[in-house]
N, C-alpha and C positions, 0 to 999 in steps of 0.2 A: 505494500500500500505505500503510494507516493503523499508525503505530506506538501501540500502546495503552497499553505501559507498558513501563518501564525499572529496570532491574536490573544490579549487577555479575555475576552468574553464572545463569545459565539452564540448569535440568538436565532433560534431556530422559528423562523414567522414572520410576514413583513405585514399582519395586520397592525391594528391601532394600538395593541399592546405592544407585540412586541419593540414598534418604532419607539413607542413612548419610552421604553426601556434602553433601547440602545441610543435616544438621544439623550437622556438622563446618564448615562454609564459614561458615553463618548465626551459629555459636557463637565466630568468630573477628570477626563484626561485618559479614560483607559482606552486602550486599542480595540474595536467592537465592530465586527462583522454580522451583518443580519443576512441570513440564508432564505429567499424565499424561492420556490418553485414555481409558481404562476405570475407573481407579479404583485405591486405593492399594492395594499387595497384592494385585490381582484376578487375578493369574497365578502364576507358580512360586513368589513369595516367599510368597503366601499358602496354599499347598497343599503346601509341602516338610516334610520330616518335623523337619527342625530338630536336626540333629545335627551335634556341633560336634567332631568327631574328626580328630586329626592321624596315623592311625594307618593310612589308607590312600586311594586315590585316585589321579588322575594325579600322575606326578610325585614318588610318594611310593612305597619310598624314592627319594631322587632332589633336584632342584631343588627342589621345591615343599615339602620335609618343614620345612625351617628356616621358610618362611613359613606354614605351617599352625601349626607350636606356638605362633610368635608370635600369630598369628590367634586362637588358642583363649586364650592371656594376654590379649588385648586383649578379648576379651567379660567375661572375668574383670574387668576392670578397669570397663570400661565401660555394659555392661548395667546393673549395679545403679544409675548416676547417671542412666541414660537413665530406667529405673522412677521413680527417683525427680522428674525433672524434668516426665516427664510424667504421673506417677500412673496408670499400666498396669502390671500384673504381664506381665512376659515370660516366665516361668518359667522364667529360668535358675536351671539348678542342675545338681548332678553326675549323670552317669548310669553306671549299671555294666550294661556290655555284656558277654555270655559267647559267643565264638566254641565254637561247638560242632562235634565230629569225628562222623562217624557209621563209620567205618572207620581202621584202621590208618596206612593213607596219608594220610587227612585230619589225623589227627591229628600226623604227624610234620607236615606242613606247616604246621599251627596253631604248633608246638612251636617249627619254623624262624623263625618270623617272629617269636615271642614274644622270642627271640633277641636280633633288631635293634630291637623294640621296648624291651629292656631297657637295650641297648648306648645308645640315644636318649635313656635318661631319660623314658622311657613307659612307665612300673610295669604289671605285668599280674601276676597270680595263676594259678599253674598248678592245674587242678583236675581231679581224677578223675570219674568218670562218678555216682558215689556221692555225693560232695558237691554236684554240678551236680545232681542229681534231689533232694535234700535242699531246696535254695536255689530248686528249681523242678519241683515233683514232677510236673506235667501234661508236662513235655517226653518225649517218647519215650525208654523204656527202652533203646533200639538205640544211641544214643551212647556212645562209647567213654571221652570225656575232652574236656576244652577247655580255655580260657583266659579269665578275667575281667580286663576293662579297668579299671585305676583312673587313668586320664589323660582318660576319656570328660565332655564335656557336652552339654546342651540346651538348645533355647529351644522355645517355641512360636515355629515363622518368622511367623506371621499377627501375633499381639501384639505381636514384635519390630519388625517393620515398621512397626505402626500407632504404636509408642512411639516410634520414631524419627521418624514423620511429624507426631505432635502437638509432641514435643521441640522440633524444627525450625520448627513453628508460633510455640512460645512463645518461641523465640529472634528473632521477627520474620520469619519465612519465607513464604510464600507460596504454598499450593497452587492451582493454576490445571489448569481441565478442558479440552483440547483435543488436538488430533491436529497433531502436527507433521508439516508437508511438506517443507521447506526450510529447507537452512542455506547456500545460495549466496551469498548476500549478507553479506559478513563483517561479524561485531556483531550478526548479528538471526536472528532465529530466525521463520520464517512458519508460520503455523498454516492449516490448510484452510477454517477460517473467513473468511481472509481479511485478518486482524489481522496484527499484528506484533509480536515483543518487542524492544527493544534490548538487547544484554548482549555486553559484550566479551569475555564468557568463555563457551563453552556447550559442554556437556558430555553425551555419548550414552549414555544407561544405559537404553537401549531392548528389552533382552534380544534374544532370537533373532530379533525385527525389523530388528537392528541391520545384521544380512546379508540380509535382503531386498530391498534396494535401495530403499525405502518412502520414505525420505528425502534428497533431491536435496542435494549438497555433501557426503557423507561418501563417507569411500574403501570400497572395495570391500572387506569385511571376511569372511573364513571363518570366521563362525559361523552355525553351523543349527541349527534344534530340534530335541531327543532327548527324545520324549515318556516320562513316567515318569509310575505310575498307583500309587493308594494305597486300602486300603480299612481303614476304622474297622469295626469290633466291639462290639454290645454282647454282654458274657459277664461271668456274676457273679463275686463273690470278688477276690481281690486278687494273684491268679496273674500271672507275668510283668511282678511290679519291674523284673527285669532285663529290658535288651534282648535278647532269644536270638536268634542270628545262625546259620544254617547256611549259610557261601558267599553267596549272595544272598537267599531267602528270612530275613526276621525278623520275629520277634513283640516289641511291647511295650507296657505300659499307660500310657496318658498322665495327666496329673493329674485329669482330668475323667472318668475310670474306662473312658473309651474305649480299647479293644484296637486297634492299628495294626498291619496287615500288609502287607508288600509286598518287593518293589517289581519295575518293569519299565524296561528302556530299550529303546525303540523310534524307529526312524528312519520318522514318519509326517508328515512335512511340517508342517504349522502346523492338523493335526488335533488339538483338543483336547477330543475327546469322550470319556468314558470306554465301555472296549470289553469286549465280553464276554470273548473271548479273552484280556485281560489279566486280568480276575476270575478265569477258570478258572484261571490259571496261576497266580496269588499265593496263591489258596485252595489248589491243591494242593500249593504249596510250607508254606504254613504247616502242613495238616494231617499232612504225613509229619513235621514237627519237631513237631505238639501235638495228635495226634489228637483229645482232648479239644474242642477247637476247632469241631468239626463241628456240635454245638448251637446257637454263636454266631450272632449275628442281626445281618443287614450293616446299617449306621447310615448309612454314606455310602461312596460310589466317586467319587473324584476322580483328576482326569489333569490333567499342567500340561507346558509344555515348558521344559526346560531348557537356556536359551542354552551351546550347547557349542562351544567353537574348535576348529580342526583338529589342535592337538597337545593337547587336553584342558587347558592350561592358561589363566588370565583373559589377558585381550589389554588392557592398561592403558596411558596415555600421551598426549600430545599428536601431533596428526596435521598441524594445521595453528597458523598464528597465531591463539591465543584457542581452538581447537578441541580439544578432548579426547576419549576414548572409555575408558568405563570399563565391560567386559562380559566374555561368555564364560567366566564361573567353572563352567558345568555344574551338578553337582548338588553341587558345594563354595561357592555363591553365599552362602548364610548363614555359615556359618565366615569367608570371605574378605572380608565385607563391610565391618566395621572398616578391615581390612589397608588394602584398597582406598583406602576413603575418606582414611586418613593419606596415601597416597602420591598422590593427587591434591589432596590441600590441600599438602603440601610444594612440589609444582610451582606452584600456583597463587597461594601466599601466599608461599612463599620465592624461587619460581623453582629450586629442587631438585630433582635427577632421584635418587630413592632407589629407584627402582621395578626390580627385579633385571630383568636382560637377559632370561631366562627368559620374563618376563609383560609385559616392554614389546611397546607396539603394532609399533614398528619393525622387527619380525622378519618382518611379515606386508608391510609398505609397499615 
């Protein structure tokens, strides 16, 4: 086996978490290589909605809440820095989401959620149906009220990942194209091409493929793909400047003018093909929420595989001498990216364990 390069750290996977870790470690002065077999942000990180929301998700309310809040703060601090270093606009911005209710039972649930959001310093504004329709007149008049979030932010997930990768390279990092097949030899990364990279620290950020036993030498992790699909529409006007949500269905206009509607959760193995059944389901949910979208034109329909752990929380930490994993964040990968990068950097640079036990890989080993 011929060693083609030597570095301090090899990161396997060029999604948002791999690029965030690479950037953090390269900025600290380490020599770092990211190995990506398909292309930077070519899977879930490039197709995600990009919501930075601490108000819902696995472990929220619960053990993930404090981490989600801190993660949102890190985006506020770091995304402008990454934009400056990379010269790429990540479209980081405040987002005003409105959770609408179609009946009194749903409104009671929304208001109950608003109670705990306010108790956790996640500010909201309770709205009447009339107020919502003034803000978003194309929403169905069947709503009875709702809540507007004042703590939400968004990014363009593809642009953020690309900006992290570019900033990483500008700090001396190297992005290498290749398919990693083995980490059996300590301190070495073996590629399908037959070449190898010598690196005392190796970090697995390969998304759902980390649980597919495709790379020899990593533990059997309970990480699986959960398929999610999103549709982008052309629709004239400036409606849906708020992200309007009715349970699972949502509608939101992005800065480029396209209206995004979504989404789905499906156990479909490693099938990344956009499906007619998901398209019909997403459109039905959007039309229930805003019938005027019937005249919209579908511009793009994407599907991606979210790396989801057995308990829905990220899987992070050291699994062997010099071998780390940073994975399993599901639909929260964009939100948690900087936080996970900070945990890994603390471990690699300071030999410090700052990972909460609920997120630590040790719970599955």
